[in-house]
C-alpha positions in Angstrom: 110.2 122.1 -11.2 111.2 120.1 -14.2 108.4 118.2 -16.4 108.9 114.4 -15.6 108.9 112.3 -18.9 106.1 109.5 -18.7 106.9 106.7 -20.9 103.4 105.4 -21.3 104.5 102.0 -23.2 106.6 101.5 -19.5 103.4 101.9 -17.8 101.3 99.9 -19.6 103.5 96.9 -20.2 105.0 97.1 -16.7 101.4 96.8 -15.3 100.0 94.6 -18.1 102.4 91.4 -18.5 100.5 89.8 -21.2 100.2 86.2 -22.1 98.3 83.8 -24.4 94.9 81.7 -25.7 92.5 80.1 -28.4 89.1 81.2 -29.5 87.2 84.2 -30.9 89.2 87.2 -31.5 86.8 89.8 -31.3 85.9 92.9 -33.3 89.3 94.9 -34.1 90.0 98.1 -32.5 93.2 99.1 -34.2 94.5 98.5 -37.5 98.3 98.7 -37.6 99.7 97.5 -40.9 99.3 93.8 -40.9 98.2 93.8 -37.4 95.1 93.8 -36.2 94.2 94.5 -32.3 90.9 93.4 -31.0 88.6 95.5 -28.5 89.0 92.5 -26.1 92.8 92.7 -26.2 92.5 96.4 -24.9 89.6 94.9 -22.3 92.5 92.7 -21.0 95.0 95.4 -20.8 92.5 97.6 -18.9 91.6 94.4 -16.4 95.6 94.2 -15.7 95.8 98.0 -14.9 92.9 97.7 -12.8 94.8 94.9 -11.0 97.6 97.2 -10.7 95.5 99.9 -9.0 93.7 97.8 -6.6 97.5 96.2 -5.6 98.4 100.0 -4.9 95.6 100.3 -2.4 92.8 101.8 -4.8 89.4 101.0 -4.0 88.8 99.7 -7.3 85.1 98.5 -6.5 84.0 102.0 -5.2 81.9 103.4 -8.2 82.8 107.0 -6.4 86.4 106.2 -6.9 86.0 106.1 -10.6 83.8 108.8 -10.8 86.1 111.2 -9.0 87.8 114.1 -11.1 91.4 114.2 -11.4 92.1 117.4 -13.2 90.2 120.8 -14.2 89.6 119.5 -17.7 86.8 117.1 -16.3 88.6 113.9 -16.6 87.5 111.2 -14.0 89.7 108.3 -12.9 87.8 106.3 -15.2 88.3 108.2 -18.1 92.2 108.9 -17.0 93.1 105.5 -16.7 90.8 104.2 -19.6 92.9 106.4 -21.6 96.1 105.7 -20.5 96.1 102.1 -21.2 94.3 103.1 -25.0 97.3 105.3 -25.3 99.9 102.8 -24.6 98.1 100.4 -26.7 98.5 102.7 -29.4 102.0 103.1 -29.0 102.3 99.2 -29.0 100.5 99.1 -32.4 102.7 101.7 -33.8 105.7 99.9 -32.7 104.3 96.8 -34.3 104.1 98.6 -37.9 107.7 99.3 -37.4 108.3 95.6 -36.5 106.7 94.3 -39.7 108.8 96.8 -41.7 112.1 95.4 -40.3 110.9 92.1 -41.8 110.9 90.7 -38.3 109.1 87.2 -37.4 108.6 85.2 -34.9 110.6 81.9 -34.4 107.8 78.8 -34.2 109.5 77.9 -31.1 108.5 80.9 -29.0 104.9 80.6 -30.4 105.2 76.6 -29.5 106.3 77.9 -26.1 103.0 80.4 -25.9 100.9 77.5 -26.7 102.5 75.4 -24.0 101.8 77.9 -21.7 98.2 78.2 -22.5 97.9 74.1 -22.2 99.3 74.6 -19.0 96.4 77.1 -18.2 93.7 74.8 -19.6 95.1 72.1 -17.2 95.8 73.9 -14.0 93.1 76.7 -14.1 90.7 75.3 -16.2 90.7 71.5 -14.7 91.3 70.4 -18.1 88.2 72.3 -19.9 88.8 75.2 -22.3 85.5 76.3 -21.6 86.3 76.1 -17.7 89.3 78.4 -18.5 87.4 80.8 -20.7 84.9 81.2 -18.0 87.3 82.5 -15.9 88.9 84.9 -18.5 85.4 86.5 -19.2 85.4 88.7 -16.4 88.6 90.3 -17.9 86.8 90.5 -21.1 89.1 87.9 -22.7 89.3 84.3 -23.8 91.9 82.1 -24.5 92.3 83.3 -28.0 92.5 86.7 -26.8 95.1 85.9 -24.4 96.9 84.4 -27.1 96.9 87.3 -29.2 98.2 89.8 -26.1 101.0 87.2 -25.6 102.1 87.2 -29.6 102.2 91.0 -29.1 104.0 91.4 -26.1 106.5 88.5 -27.8 107.0 90.7 -30.9 107.7 93.8 -28.8 110.4 92.0 -27.1 111.8 90.9 -30.3 111.8 94.4 -31.6 113.3 96.0 -28.5 116.3 93.3 -28.3 116.8 93.9 -32.5 117.0 97.8 -32.3 118.7 98.3 -28.8 120.3 95.1 -28.3 119.3 92.2 -25.7 118.7 93.6 -21.9 119.4 97.0 -23.9 123.3 96.2 -24.4 123.2 99.0 -27.2 122.5 101.8 -24.9 125.4 103.6 -23.8 126.4 104.9 -20.4 126.1 108.6 -21.7 122.2 107.7 -22.9 121.6 106.0 -19.5 122.8 109.2 -17.9 120.8 111.9 -19.8 117.4 109.5 -19.3 118.2 109.7 -15.3 119.0 113.1 -15.2 115.8 113.8 -17.1 113.4 111.4 -15.4 114.9 110.3 -11.9 114.3 112.3 -8.8 115.9 111.5 -5.2 114.9 112.0 -1.7 115.4 110.9 1.7 113.0 109.8 4.4 112.7 109.3 8.2 110.1 107.7 10.5 108.8 109.6 13.5 106.7 106.3 14.5 103.6 106.1 16.7 105.0 102.7 17.9 108.0 101.6 20.0 109.3 98.3 21.4 107.9 98.0 24.9 110.1 98.4 27.6 110.2 99.6 31.3 109.5 103.3 31.9 109.4 105.2 35.1 106.6 107.2 36.8 107.8 110.2 34.6 107.3 108.1 31.3 110.8 107.9 30.7 112.9 104.5 29.3 114.7 103.1 32.5 118.4 102.2 31.9 119.8 99.1 33.3 123.4 98.0 33.9 124.3 95.3 31.7 127.2 92.6 31.4 130.1 92.4 29.2 128.1 90.1 26.8 125.0 92.8 26.9 122.9 90.7 28.9 121.1 92.6 32.0 122.6 92.6 35.7 120.6 91.4 38.5 121.4 92.1 42.2 120.8 89.7 44.7 117.2 90.0 45.4 116.6 89.0 41.3 115.9 93.0 40.4 117.7 94.8 37.7 120.1 97.1 38.5 119.6 100.8 37.2 122.4 102.2 35.3 122.8 105.9 37.2 124.7 109.0 35.4 126.5 109.3 38.5 127.6 112.8 37.0 124.5 113.9 38.6 123.4 114.7 41.9 123.6 111.7 44.4 120.2 111.4 46.4 120.3 108.9 49.7 117.1 107.5 50.9 117.1 104.9 53.6 120.5 104.0 53.0 119.8 103.6 49.0 121.8 106.3 46.9 120.2 107.2 43.5 121.4 110.0 41.2 118.8 113.0 40.0 118.9 116.0 37.6 116.7 118.8 36.7 114.0 117.5 34.1 111.4 119.6 32.3 109.4 122.3 33.6 107.1 121.4 36.3 103.6 122.9 35.5 100.7 123.3 38.0 98.3 121.3 35.8 95.5 121.2 38.4 95.6 125.0 39.5 96.7 126.3 36.1 94.9 126.8 32.9 96.5 125.6 29.5 98.1 128.5 27.7 96.4 128.9 24.1 97.4 131.1 20.9 94.9 133.3 19.1 93.6 130.1 17.3 92.9 128.4 20.6 95.5 126.0 20.0 97.8 124.8 22.9 101.0 126.7 23.7 103.9 124.1 24.3 107.3 124.8 25.4 110.2 124.6 23.6 112.2 122.5 25.7 110.2 119.0 26.0 107.0 120.1 23.9 104.8 120.3 27.3 101.7 122.3 27.2 102.1 125.4 29.4 99.9 126.2 32.2 99.4 129.7 33.4 97.7 131.7 36.5 94.8 134.2 35.7 97.6 136.5 35.9 99.2 135.1 32.7 102.4 133.8 34.7 103.5 130.3 34.5 102.0 128.2 37.0 104.8 126.2 38.4 104.1 123.0 40.6 106.2 123.7 43.6 104.6 120.7 45.4 106.0 118.1 43.2 108.7 120.3 41.4 112.1 121.4 42.6 113.0 125.3 42.7 116.1 126.4 40.3 117.9 129.4 40.4 116.9 130.5 36.8 114.2 132.9 36.0 111.5 132.8 33.4 110.2 135.9 31.5 108.1 137.5 34.5 111.2 137.3 36.7 109.7 134.2 38.5 112.1 131.3 39.8 111.6 128.2 37.6 110.4 125.1 39.0 111.5 122.0 37.2 110.8 118.2 37.8 113.4 116.6 39.9 114.0 113.1 37.6 116.1 110.1 37.5 119.5 110.6 35.8 120.4 107.2 33.7 123.5 106.1 32.1 121.7 106.0 28.5 125.3 105.6 26.8 126.2 102.4 29.0 123.0 101.2 29.9 120.4 99.2 28.4 116.5 99.3 28.4 114.7 96.3 29.4 112.5 95.3 26.6 109.4 92.8 26.9 108.8 89.9 24.9 105.6 87.7 23.6 105.7 83.8 24.0 107.3 83.8 20.4 110.3 85.7 21.8 109.6 88.6 19.5 109.4 92.3 20.7 105.9 93.6 22.0 104.6 96.7 20.3 103.4 99.5 22.6 101.8 102.9 20.9 102.2 106.5 22.0 99.3 108.4 23.2 97.7 111.1 21.3 99.6 113.5 23.6 102.9 111.9 22.7 101.9 111.9 19.1 101.3 115.5 19.3 104.7 116.4 20.8 106.3 114.3 17.9 104.6 116.1 15.4 105.8 119.2 16.6 109.3 117.8 16.3 108.8 116.8 13.0 107.3 120.1 12.0 110.3 121.4 13.4 112.8 119.2 11.6 111.2 120.2 8.2 111.5 123.6 8.7 115.1 123.6 10.0 116.2 121.6 7.1 114.7 123.4 4.2 117.8 123.6 1.6 119.9 121.7 3.7 120.4 118.2 3.1 123.4 117.5 5.3 121.3 118.7 8.4 118.5 116.5 7.2 120.9 113.7 7.3 122.3 114.6 10.5 118.5 114.4 12.3 117.6 111.2 10.5 120.6 109.5 12.6 119.2 111.1 15.6 115.4 111.0 15.3 114.8 108.5 12.8 112.6 105.3 13.8 113.8 103.4 10.6 117.3 104.4 10.1 118.3 100.6 9.7 116.3 100.8 6.1 118.4 104.1 5.3 121.8 102.4 6.3 121.1 99.2 4.2 118.8 100.0 1.2 119.1 103.8 0.9 122.8 105.0 1.8 122.6 107.7 -0.8 118.6 108.2 -1.0 115.8 106.7 -2.8 115.7 107.1 -6.7 112.5 107.3 -8.4 111.2 107.3 -11.8 107.8 108.2 -12.9 105.8 105.1 -13.3 107.8 103.0 -10.8 106.6 101.1 -7.6 103.0 101.5 -8.6 102.2 98.3 -6.4 104.3 99.0 -3.6 102.1 101.4 -1.3 104.5 103.4 0.9 107.3 103.5 -2.1 104.4 104.6 -4.5 103.4 107.1 -1.8 107.3 108.4 -1.4 107.5 108.7 -5.2 104.4 110.4 -5.9 104.8 113.0 -3.0 108.6 113.3 -3.6 107.7 114.4 -7.3 105.6 117.4 -6.1 108.5 118.9 -4.2 111.1 121.2 -5.5 114.8 120.1 -4.6 115.3 121.4 -1.1 111.9 121.2 -0.1 110.3 118.7 2.7 106.9 117.1 3.3 105.5 115.4 6.2 103.1 112.4 5.5 100.6 111.1 8.0 101.0 107.1 7.6 99.7 104.0 9.6 103.2 103.8 10.8 103.4 107.3 11.9 104.9 110.5 10.4 107.0 110.1 7.3 109.5 113.6 6.9 110.6 113.3 3.4 113.3 115.6 1.6 113.9 115.9 -2.3 117.2 116.2 -3.0 119.8 116.9 -6.0 120.7 114.2 -8.2 123.9 112.7 -8.0 126.0 112.0 -11.0 125.7 108.5 -12.1 124.1 107.0 -9.5 122.8 104.1 -11.3 126.2 103.0 -11.9 126.9 102.5 -7.9 126.3 98.9 -6.3 124.9 100.1 -3.3 122.0 101.8 -5.6 121.4 99.1 -7.4 118.1 98.2 -6.0 116.5 101.6 -7.2 117.8 101.0 -10.6 116.6 97.4 -11.7 114.1 98.9 -14.1 116.1 101.6 -15.6 117.5 100.2 -18.6 114.2 98.7 -19.8 112.3 102.6 -19.1 115.2 103.9 -21.3 114.5 101.3 -24.1 110.7 101.8 -23.7 111.5 105.6 -23.9 113.3 105.4 -26.7 110.8 103.2 -28.7 108.4 105.6 -27.7 110.0 108.6 -29.2 111.0 106.7 -32.5 107.6 105.3 -33.3 106.3 109.0 -32.7 109.1 110.8 -34.1 109.2 108.8 -37.5 105.4 108.8 -38.1 104.5 105.2 -37.0 101.9 106.6 -34.5 100.2 108.5 -37.1 99.6 105.3 -39.1 97.6 104.0 -36.5 93.8 103.6 -37.2 91.3 103.3 -34.6 87.7 102.3 -34.5 86.5 105.3 -32.0 83.0 104.3 -32.0 84.0 100.9 -30.7 86.2 102.7 -28.4 83.7 104.4 -26.9 82.0 101.4 -25.7 84.8 100.1 -23.4 85.9 101.5 -20.3 88.0 100.2 -17.3 84.8 99.7 -15.1 83.6 96.9 -17.1 86.1 94.6 -16.4 87.3 92.7 -13.2 90.6 93.5 -11.3 93.4 91.3 -12.9 96.4 90.3 -11.1 97.0 86.9 -13.1 96.8 86.7 -16.8 
């Protein structure tokens, strides 16, 4: 699999939207030409990364989370994220050297805007007291001055980007965007085999009952006020006590009382390929049929015995409609599949994953037939989902999709267990210039910014600015991400 390019500055700046303040700067951690970045700014960055991880569902207050090893080089989560933020800060420091060499300066109006924002924080968060605001910021290793220092840094970096690459990346050509897209993005599809459904009427066999509808789609009732079943009248008509119903063969009727569940060599129950029902057998190994409740057919099984099937109602599922149940607010009631039903659904998911290897077209067909969230695919991902490294860190499900898809080769599939059921994901080939297609726009809102970050990162590295950054390594070793609180505000 092609190695993904991870723009460290993009990760850090996206996670750490910095702002401003006014008190002690703190000890200098990084010297970058005319710029000095304090250890407290580093702590502020760490607090925002910690807040980002918390928003993504990580238990940032658990010591075990931070002590967990993330690679074979004995790096813990604590070390990994602390180092990630620090490396991003070094990239920013290098960019500040370039900023000054280009003779750039912030307008007084920009600094005034930052100071006005600080005043708002003092009034709203600190109730008019600088000391109270400083008390709030202290848990993030910061104070008003540190907050202001960070905001000034961000304003300078934004000005540098505009100077080099144009406002909103206007100087970035389509050729560069396509190159970045092809090198860093990956594309995939998903479908959900849900563990829940909108509650509705089922018959004694657990099958959805379909009822006749009027032209306006409303359910029809008979003279007794009962809903009228929509039968598939091409099936077998059965008249009982003057009433006609239509029936057809269903799944195999197993004798679950006198038979024994068939198991494989690992002791797992063996299911039939038709309805995923557990197969029951007699002591002889022959199929145990429920001849009392089932119906004899002319078909023979592998032992030459006649197959007995369930005799089930034949519903007109194309023209009929289920009777959904609603709560007092008029919303659909939710019901959940049993463990047995979910076991069957997992088998279906496994079959789909196996059948669709290397075949995106087939997966798209299965999505239409089996997916319980196909409306999402149709409305938001008609051409698939597109991800780049470091995106969607605060959106749990998209974070999961992006992380898991990145592990797959093109044409591979995986099944993800979630609170909603089983997601089947498939990685597919990138289509050319997908970022320019309007219906894909929701997936590329940050792409131009990522291109700018990546180009700036390469520039400060290739032109030697990164090598000119000086670090107080002893001071750096006194700080890590566990020492600050999770910060989603400053």
